[in-house]
Every structure is written in C-alpha cells, then in structure tokens.
Kinemage of the C-alpha trace (Angstrom):
@kinemage 1
@onewidth
@group {chain A} dominant
@subgroup {mainchain}
@vectorlist {calphas} color= white
{ca met a 1} P 8.623 -162.070 -82.943
{ca pro a 2} L 11.967 -163.736 -83.822
{ca val a 3} L 15.101 -161.596 -83.728
{ca ile a 4} L 16.409 -163.352 -86.873
{ca ala a 5} L 14.724 -163.025 -90.260
{ca thr a 6} L 15.893 -164.707 -93.446
{ca leu a 7} L 15.169 -163.835 -97.066
{ca thr a 8} L 15.412 -166.576 -99.682
{ca leu a 9} L 14.798 -165.212 -103.170
{ca asn a 10} L 15.149 -168.591 -104.878
{ca pro a 11} L 13.746 -171.300 -102.564
{ca ala a 12} L 13.302 -174.904 -103.622
{ca met a 13} L 11.777 -178.178 -102.654
{ca asp a 14} L 14.825 -180.399 -102.314
{ca leu a 15} L 14.464 -184.024 -103.390
{ca ser a 16} L 17.137 -186.549 -102.430
{ca val a 17} L 17.478 -190.226 -103.348
{ca ser a 18} L 20.215 -192.839 -103.436
{ca thr a 19} L 21.070 -195.427 -106.061
{ca ala a 20} L 23.854 -197.935 -106.576
{ca arg a 21} L 25.614 -195.998 -109.335
{ca val a 22} L 24.679 -193.253 -111.786
{ca thr a 23} L 25.128 -194.541 -115.338
{ca ser a 24} L 23.881 -193.164 -118.649
{ca thr a 25} L 20.857 -194.601 -120.543
{ca glu a 26} L 20.035 -197.180 -117.861
{ca lys a 27} L 17.035 -197.121 -115.557
{ca leu a 28} L 18.319 -196.278 -112.100
{ca arg a 29} L 16.458 -197.920 -109.240
{ca cys a 30} L 16.347 -195.398 -106.433
{ca ser a 31} L 15.530 -195.367 -102.749
{ca leu a 32} L 12.383 -193.773 -101.434
{ca pro a 33} L 12.686 -190.007 -101.946
{ca arg a 34} L 13.169 -187.525 -99.144
{ca his a 35} L 11.661 -184.057 -99.545
{ca asp a 36} L 12.942 -181.074 -97.596
{ca pro a 37} L 12.217 -177.346 -97.903
{ca gly a 38} L 15.391 -175.753 -99.202
{ca gly a 39} L 17.148 -172.606 -100.291
{ca gly a 40} L 19.822 -170.752 -98.345
{ca gly a 41} L 17.732 -168.586 -96.047
{ca ile a 42} L 15.144 -171.285 -95.409
{ca asn a 43} L 17.902 -173.689 -94.369
{ca val a 44} L 19.389 -171.016 -92.111
{ca ala a 45} L 16.010 -170.488 -90.414
{ca arg a 46} L 15.513 -174.239 -90.009
{ca val a 47} L 18.891 -174.601 -88.301
{ca val a 48} L 18.207 -171.670 -85.976
{ca asp a 49} L 14.944 -173.375 -84.991
{ca thr a 50} L 16.646 -176.767 -84.536
{ca leu a 51} L 19.255 -175.240 -82.236
{ca gly a 52} L 16.639 -173.635 -80.006
{ca gly a 53} L 16.360 -170.144 -81.498
{ca asp a 54} L 13.557 -168.261 -83.202
{ca ala a 55} L 13.648 -167.259 -86.856
{ca val a 56} L 11.142 -166.259 -89.504
{ca ala a 57} L 11.705 -167.190 -93.142
{ca ile a 58} L 10.442 -164.927 -95.921
{ca tyr a 59} L 10.430 -166.271 -99.450
{ca pro a 60} L 8.519 -166.074 -102.764
{ca ala a 61} L 6.337 -169.112 -103.507
{ca gly a 62} L 4.248 -170.131 -106.488
{ca gly a 63} L 2.901 -173.188 -108.289
{ca pro a 64} L 2.706 -176.763 -106.982
{ca phe a 65} L 6.198 -176.819 -105.471
{ca gly a 66} L 5.500 -173.481 -103.805
{ca asp a 67} L 2.425 -175.003 -102.172
{ca leu a 68} L 4.435 -178.064 -101.157
{ca leu a 69} L 7.159 -175.842 -99.701
{ca thr a 70} L 4.661 -173.857 -97.640
{ca arg a 71} L 3.007 -177.019 -96.312
{ca ala a 72} L 6.397 -178.524 -95.445
{ca leu a 73} L 7.353 -175.457 -93.400
{ca asp a 74} L 3.966 -175.578 -91.665
{ca gln a 75} L 4.636 -179.190 -90.714
{ca leu a 76} L 8.045 -178.246 -89.316
{ca gly a 77} L 6.428 -175.560 -87.184
{ca leu a 78} L 8.787 -172.911 -88.558
{ca ala a 79} L 7.615 -169.304 -88.617
{ca his a 80} L 7.430 -168.251 -92.271
{ca arg a 81} L 5.803 -165.741 -94.598
{ca pro a 82} L 5.433 -166.805 -98.222
{ca val a 83} L 5.094 -164.050 -100.830
{ca pro a 84} L 2.798 -165.247 -103.651
{ca ile a 85} L 4.329 -165.117 -107.142
{ca val a 86} L 3.123 -165.949 -110.642
{ca gly a 87} L 6.013 -168.309 -111.482
{ca asp a 88} L 6.589 -171.811 -110.166
{ca thr a 89} L 8.926 -172.456 -107.259
{ca arg a 90} L 11.723 -174.751 -108.377
{ca glu a 91} L 12.625 -178.275 -107.370
{ca ser a 92} L 16.241 -179.371 -106.957
{ca phe a 93} L 17.486 -182.883 -106.426
{ca thr a 94} L 20.432 -184.813 -105.080
{ca val a 95} L 21.501 -188.358 -105.937
{ca asp a 96} L 23.873 -190.305 -103.683
{ca glu a 97} L 25.752 -193.322 -105.037
{ca phe a 98} L 25.902 -195.821 -102.202
{ca glu a 99} L 28.526 -197.970 -103.988
{ca thr a 100} L 31.023 -195.129 -104.344
{ca gly a 101} L 29.970 -192.520 -101.791
{ca leu a 102} L 29.824 -189.905 -104.564
{ca gln a 103} L 27.067 -187.301 -104.595
{ca tyr a 104} L 25.448 -185.564 -107.572
{ca arg a 105} L 23.587 -182.297 -107.006
{ca phe a 106} L 21.269 -180.918 -109.685
{ca val a 107} L 20.352 -177.267 -109.111
{ca leu a 108} L 17.605 -175.742 -111.258
{ca pro a 109} L 17.436 -171.993 -112.021
{ca gly a 110} L 14.079 -171.011 -110.515
{ca pro a 111} L 11.380 -168.595 -111.713
{ca cys a 112} L 11.790 -164.976 -112.751
{ca leu a 113} L 10.505 -162.477 -110.191
{ca ser a 114} L 8.804 -159.277 -111.257
{ca ala a 115} L 9.664 -155.895 -109.774
{ca asp a 116} L 6.351 -155.955 -107.901
{ca glu a 117} L 7.082 -159.405 -106.447
{ca leu a 118} L 10.507 -158.262 -105.249
{ca thr a 119} L 8.944 -155.185 -103.671
{ca arg a 120} L 6.468 -157.388 -101.828
{ca cys a 121} L 9.354 -159.450 -100.450
{ca leu a 122} L 10.834 -156.252 -99.030
{ca asp a 123} L 7.408 -155.196 -97.729
{ca ala a 124} L 7.084 -158.524 -95.899
{ca leu a 125} L 10.401 -157.841 -94.162
{ca ala a 126} L 9.465 -154.253 -93.360
{ca ser a 127} L 6.166 -155.371 -91.805
{ca leu a 128} L 7.810 -157.535 -89.136
{ca asp a 129} L 6.946 -156.083 -85.733
{ca pro a 130} L 9.156 -155.774 -83.836
{ca ala a 131} L 11.871 -155.535 -86.447
{ca pro a 132} L 14.476 -158.333 -86.469
{ca arg a 133} L 17.959 -157.629 -85.153
{ca tyr a 134} L 19.566 -159.766 -87.864
{ca leu a 135} L 18.492 -160.137 -91.473
{ca val a 136} L 20.095 -162.977 -93.443
{ca leu a 137} L 20.172 -162.805 -97.248
{ca ser a 138} L 21.213 -166.274 -98.363
{ca gly a 139} L 20.997 -168.324 -101.537
{ca ser a 140} L 21.069 -167.610 -105.247
{ca phe a 141} L 19.361 -164.778 -107.106
{ca pro a 142} L 16.653 -166.013 -109.493
{ca pro a 143} L 17.047 -165.178 -113.192
{ca gly a 144} L 16.551 -161.512 -114.012
{ca val a 145} L 16.909 -160.062 -110.497
{ca ala a 146} L 18.995 -156.887 -110.747
{ca leu a 147} L 22.102 -156.664 -108.594
{ca thr a 148} L 20.767 -153.356 -107.265
{ca phe a 149} L 18.208 -155.326 -105.248
{ca tyr a 150} L 21.019 -155.528 -102.708
{ca asp a 151} L 20.936 -151.738 -102.380
{ca asp a 152} L 17.192 -151.808 -101.710
{ca leu a 153} L 17.647 -154.457 -99.033
{ca leu a 154} L 20.564 -152.602 -97.457
{ca arg a 155} L 18.487 -149.417 -97.199
{ca leu a 156} L 15.695 -151.405 -95.554
{ca thr a 157} L 17.985 -152.981 -92.968
{ca arg a 158} L 19.411 -149.592 -92.069
{ca arg a 159} L 15.938 -148.112 -91.717
{ca ile a 160} L 14.737 -150.838 -89.351
{ca gly a 161} L 18.051 -151.046 -87.469
{ca ala a 162} L 18.941 -154.623 -88.444
{ca ser a 163} L 22.370 -156.110 -89.138
{ca leu a 164} L 22.632 -157.583 -92.651
{ca val a 165} L 24.254 -161.008 -93.002
{ca val a 166} L 25.125 -162.011 -96.585
{ca asp a 167} L 25.761 -165.478 -98.020
{ca leu a 168} L 25.600 -165.192 -101.813
{ca ser a 169} L 27.676 -166.371 -104.766
{ca gly a 170} L 28.744 -165.164 -108.193
{ca glu a 171} L 27.930 -161.638 -109.289
{ca pro a 172} L 25.481 -160.927 -106.421
{ca leu a 173} L 28.268 -161.674 -103.917
{ca ala a 174} L 30.783 -159.557 -105.824
{ca tyr a 175} L 28.309 -156.681 -105.967
{ca ala a 176} L 27.543 -156.930 -102.241
{ca ala a 177} L 31.266 -156.904 -101.460
{ca arg a 178} L 31.839 -153.826 -103.638
{ca arg a 179} L 28.921 -151.939 -102.122
{ca gly a 180} L 29.777 -152.873 -98.541
{ca gly a 181} L 27.353 -152.304 -95.697
{ca ala a 182} L 27.029 -155.917 -94.583
{ca tyr a 183} L 27.632 -156.812 -90.964
{ca leu a 184} L 28.855 -160.290 -91.860
{ca leu a 185} L 29.908 -161.875 -95.145
{ca lys a 186} L 30.395 -165.656 -95.467
{ca pro a 187} L 32.166 -166.709 -98.677
{ca ser a 188} L 33.497 -170.160 -99.481
{ca leu a 189} L 37.062 -170.606 -100.692
{ca asn a 190} L 35.957 -170.711 -104.341
{ca glu a 191} L 33.844 -167.606 -103.823
{ca leu a 192} L 36.775 -165.830 -102.191
{ca ser a 193} L 38.931 -166.626 -105.228
{ca thr a 194} L 36.261 -165.081 -107.438
{ca leu a 195} L 36.067 -161.991 -105.247
{ca val a 196} L 39.796 -161.280 -105.393
{ca gly a 197} L 40.200 -162.381 -109.015
{ca arg a 198} L 42.868 -165.043 -108.502
{ca pro a 199} L 43.203 -168.642 -107.293
{ca ile a 200} L 43.866 -168.990 -103.586
{ca ala a 201} L 45.761 -172.042 -102.414
{ca ser a 202} L 47.754 -171.448 -99.233
{ca glu a 203} L 46.660 -170.280 -95.802
{ca val a 204} L 48.826 -167.192 -96.250
{ca glu a 205} L 46.940 -166.308 -99.435
{ca gln a 206} L 43.643 -166.781 -97.615
{ca glu a 207} L 44.742 -164.367 -94.911
{ca gln a 208} L 46.001 -161.802 -97.416
{ca ala a 209} L 42.712 -161.959 -99.328
{ca leu a 210} L 40.611 -161.426 -96.192
{ca arg a 211} L 42.788 -158.529 -95.054
{ca gly a 212} L 42.310 -156.910 -98.458
{ca leu a 213} L 38.533 -157.294 -98.340
{ca met a 214} L 38.412 -155.896 -94.812
{ca ala a 215} L 40.566 -152.930 -95.858
{ca asn a 216} L 38.080 -152.230 -98.659
{ca gly a 217} L 35.172 -152.149 -96.201
{ca cys a 218} L 33.360 -155.164 -97.632
{ca ala a 219} L 31.869 -156.094 -94.240
{ca gln a 220} L 32.482 -155.724 -90.520
{ca ile a 221} L 33.109 -159.475 -90.198
{ca ile a 222} L 34.150 -161.978 -92.856
{ca val a 223} L 33.942 -165.701 -92.150
{ca leu a 224} L 35.689 -167.793 -94.788
{ca ser a 225} L 34.094 -171.222 -94.862
{ca leu a 226} L 36.725 -173.916 -95.469
{ca gly a 227} L 34.674 -177.101 -95.238
{ca ala a 228} L 36.576 -179.875 -93.494
{ca glu a 229} L 39.360 -177.390 -92.665
{ca gly a 230} L 37.075 -175.219 -90.539
{ca ala a 231} L 36.992 -171.449 -91.033
{ca leu a 232} L 39.123 -168.314 -91.152
{ca met a 233} L 37.568 -165.266 -89.551
{ca ala a 234} L 38.436 -161.601 -90.003
{ca tyr a 235} L 37.162 -159.017 -87.539
{ca gly a 236} L 38.671 -155.555 -87.242
{ca glu a 237} L 42.440 -156.013 -87.357
{ca gln a 238} L 42.273 -159.601 -86.173
{ca leu a 239} L 42.376 -162.884 -88.051
{ca his a 240} L 41.541 -166.133 -86.338
{ca arg a 241} L 41.611 -169.655 -87.773
{ca leu a 242} L 39.365 -172.313 -86.271
{ca arg a 243} L 39.712 -175.973 -87.157
{ca ser a 244} L 36.870 -178.383 -87.792
{ca pro a 245} L 36.410 -181.688 -85.972
{ca gln a 246} L 36.962 -184.778 -88.108
{ca val a 247} L 33.620 -186.397 -88.922
{ca pro a 248} L 32.395 -188.949 -91.483
{ca val a 249} L 31.131 -187.108 -94.569
{ca val a 250} L 27.815 -188.420 -95.872
{ca ser a 251} L 26.362 -185.362 -97.649
{ca ala a 252} L 27.546 -181.773 -98.051
{ca val a 253} L 24.085 -180.382 -98.796
{ca gly a 254} L 23.191 -177.541 -96.429
{ca ala a 255} L 26.469 -177.550 -94.499
{ca gly a 256} L 27.258 -173.904 -95.248
{ca asp a 257} L 23.710 -172.848 -94.403
{ca ser a 258} L 23.916 -174.759 -91.125
{ca met a 259} L 27.175 -173.034 -90.295
{ca leu a 260} L 25.653 -169.624 -90.946
{ca gly a 261} L 22.466 -170.344 -89.003
{ca ala a 262} L 24.423 -171.335 -85.910
{ca ile a 263} L 26.708 -168.298 -86.187
{ca val a 264} L 23.818 -165.836 -86.392
{ca leu a 265} L 21.951 -167.549 -83.551
{ca ala a 266} L 25.024 -167.360 -81.322
{ca leu a 267} L 25.502 -163.672 -82.124
{ca ala a 268} L 21.828 -163.005 -81.396
{ca glu a 269} L 22.319 -164.672 -78.016
{ca gly a 270} L 25.205 -162.316 -77.234
{ca arg a 271} L 28.102 -164.727 -77.662
{ca cys a 272} L 31.474 -163.455 -78.833
{ca ile a 273} L 32.254 -163.796 -82.529
{ca asn a 274} L 34.900 -166.465 -81.965
{ca glu a 275} L 32.494 -168.636 -79.994
{ca ala a 276} L 29.799 -168.014 -82.618
{ca val a 277} L 32.040 -169.312 -85.407
{ca arg a 278} L 32.959 -172.380 -83.348
{ca phe a 279} L 29.237 -173.030 -82.962
{ca gly a 280} L 28.830 -172.613 -86.711
{ca ile a 281} L 31.632 -175.050 -87.511
{ca ala a 282} L 30.039 -177.642 -85.230
{ca ala a 283} L 26.665 -177.210 -86.958
{ca gly a 284} L 28.202 -177.505 -90.418
{ca ser a 285} L 30.134 -180.616 -89.381
{ca ala a 286} L 26.985 -182.151 -87.884
{ca thr a 287} L 25.158 -181.585 -91.170
{ca val a 288} L 27.706 -183.407 -93.357
{ca met a 289} L 27.134 -186.467 -91.165
{ca arg a 290} L 23.501 -186.621 -92.314
{ca pro a 291} L 22.269 -188.127 -95.605
{ca gly a 292} L 20.816 -186.255 -98.578
{ca thr a 293} L 19.228 -182.926 -97.759
{ca glu a 294} L 18.888 -183.557 -94.022
{ca leu a 295} L 20.316 -180.810 -91.800
{ca cys a 296} L 22.121 -180.974 -88.458
{ca his a 297} L 20.713 -182.476 -85.270
{ca his a 298} L 20.976 -180.552 -82.025
{ca glu a 299} L 22.613 -183.388 -80.084
{ca asp a 300} L 25.338 -183.825 -82.721
{ca val a 301} L 26.162 -180.116 -82.629
{ca gln a 302} L 26.491 -180.131 -78.852
{ca arg a 303} L 28.688 -183.236 -78.908
{ca leu a 304} L 31.022 -181.753 -81.533
{ca leu a 305} L 31.294 -178.517 -79.568
{ca gln a 306} L 32.888 -180.449 -76.745
{ca leu a 307} L 35.823 -181.205 -79.055
{ca gly a 308} L 36.764 -177.504 -79.259
{ca asp a 309} L 39.079 -175.607 -76.993
{ca gly a 310} L 36.506 -173.098 -75.761
{ca glu a 311} L 38.748 -170.128 -76.532
{ca cys a 312} L 36.900 -166.824 -76.857
{ca trp a 313} L 37.903 -163.252 -77.656
{ca ala a 314} L 35.858 -160.092 -77.259
{ca asn a 315} L 33.791 -158.631 -80.105
C-alpha cells in the first residue's frame, strides 16, 4: 500500500485546447482537445507516480465526468479510490493562444457534497491498510463544505499516525492555518498575502510573514511557492530560499501540484527538507515547460535537478 495518500474534494476532468486568439462573438477554431484527470490531490498523486513513487488518490466522483475521471485514472495505472456521489464531477478547461502565448483558465465550482458523502471520503482514508505516512489535502473545497471538515481530517490523521500536508486557498487555507496541526503548508505568494492580511512585495516581507506564521504554530514546515523565483522555506527557526532554474514557460497548469508531489515523495524517501524542496522546484519547473494540462516528465525533472547546488541541511 502506498505511503502517500491524497484527498481531492473537488476533482475535475481538465480539458485543454489551443486557438490563434480568443475574441468575443467569433467562432474559435481550436486544436484537438486534451483530457487529463485533474484536481490538486489527483495531480499530486500523478506526479508521485511519474517520479517513481507510490500514491493512492481518494476523491468523490459522480455523473459522466466522474466516470470519465475514473476511467482516465485506470488507464494511467494510478492507484485510486473513487467515492460515489449524487452530484456531477466538474469539468474545467484551459485555452492557450498560440499567437500571443497567453493562457486562459476557466475553473468551474463543482458539485455540493452531502455530510454522508464527506464522511465516506474520510472512511475511505481510514480504511487504507497499512495507513499512509503522508496525507495530502490539496485543491479547492466544493460549495457548501464546512471549514470544520479540516478538523475531522486532522483528527483522522492523528489517529492513524499520518503527517498532514495542506495545499488549499481562500477561507479553507486561512482556517487550516488558524487551527494548526499540519506538518507542511504550501501557500503561494497571493495566498500568503491573504493569510497575513496585507500585500507582500519584498523578500524581507516574505520572510517576516513566514516567521509570523511559524510563531503562531500554523505548521511544522511552510514552503512558500514563488513560481519562477523558486521557493522560500521555513522550518523551525530556519529560513532558506531556493531559486528556480530558468525554463521556457508554456503552461502554468499543475505546476504547484507538481512541486508538492515531488516534495512529499522526497520526504517519504527520507530526504532532508531542503533537498525535498529542490526536488519540488525542479518538478514544478518541468511542468511549466509542458502544454495545457500536461504534468512534468521524469527526465526533465532529473535534468533540471542537475542545475542545483546540491546543498542539504538536516531536518
């Protein structure tokens, strides 16, 4: 049984196409569509699998897109456990303009989940035998899911002895940070600004914000994702900034999920936290080189890793 489990409360079938330029009222002739199973935790599990690890993805699924999502994960050979729901799994889509290089991402809200359906998601996690060492909660909350679901999940992870990794946004992220208990928290720069209630521009402000969150007990480790600038990591009393290699940017879809998947895999393999974040930065950079909703390739990640300095500090 995989040592990494992911929970995606709001999965999607991701559709990506390209067209010359997006203009109003006109018919837009598009490329052949690409379909990929998506949603934060599902992407994390896919990246773990791509990089040679083992992960199991748990997610609610219903309706035609839920069936398509389940079949797609079967075809990928990824371990997964769908939880049947009454509502329809959502579809999201991305349009790339090949004349300008701009990308448009349309994210739909997803179905409401009942209290019973949420309980069955937790039951699916609790039934994993042996229990996973890492549990990743990643992606958006569907409409109507109470913030206190985080408390239920935190109690479950403590009961089974797993480390909780959190990659959320908006109010769910703010709630998780207030409640604490996470092993690792991975906000973006915009999400960090929301957490601290003020815009953050400089590197000094980034460091001050992370020190404040660590002092408040938000998580044992915080990894601030900075896109092309790399990442800033807080662990104990230490802050460490890691730069990203310069790569051609084709699509940003899934880059943060790729980063997180590689980090958790490296930690599960016993690597130090600094090395794990370097691995994550390489995976995120490898993903932005790929079109549409395609995620990183193993060979690209390994090549980009060679550009780092190999520095490591104990966790």
